[in-house]
Structures are given as C-alpha cells and as structure tokens.
Steps between C-alpha positions, in 0.01 A plus 500: 500500500602583144302344216663536159263496205151642470334232291206307637711273724719777642210728579295221656798406721547866600128530577500185713816602690353843569175345627712283730635817660836525325652821364525436127691672221396410146754546221315605183657525155361694204176362362143604422227435754167508314165463675370145531178596328352780292141564394388169647760291315814330630835644390585176313184539292615848396843364401327261261274767349800729448695222328774490762487120529585474130788750501817348356728748678440680826511876485778665703381580851220241487710196589401499866126552516388340823169470675563390854232254598531319831355156561463582869170596659290396200721670240536872463709764328782621722538877477845649577335804659315275746820311580686827560224633723 
C-alpha cells in the first residue's frame, strides 16, 4: 500500500494498515518534525510562548511543521522510526 502525505491522517492510516499486516510505503514531503513535548510542556504551548501563533508571515522552511498525533489506541505520537522498524 502507498500512503501519500505524512500529516496526522496519512501517518495514522499507514500505522493502521501496517498493524493489519500490510506492507506500507509512506510518501513524506519536506517538513519539520518537532517533538510533541519539551521540558514538560506541549509543543503548542511553546509555539505560543515563542510568539509563533502571532506571526503575520511564516518563515521559509517552517510552513510544514507537523506533529503526528494518532487518535487510535488512546492517542499517541507516531514516530517515523517506529513505523520504519
């Protein structure tokens, strides 16, 4: 199976297909993959503290910052390294 797009939906679909026993290829474009949390705070909290929510223009290279959170199995961060393994 080929899943195109590595946002939350695409990665969750790839994860579920893989758990169902399918061979899965995930097509990933350029984007940043920050950690979900840092120093006990959620990534979204840090975006607010750093003023990123108020930015009028996105900085080049920061247009596709994605944290892949799955709603499956109680919600968790999907790690590409775990998917690849």
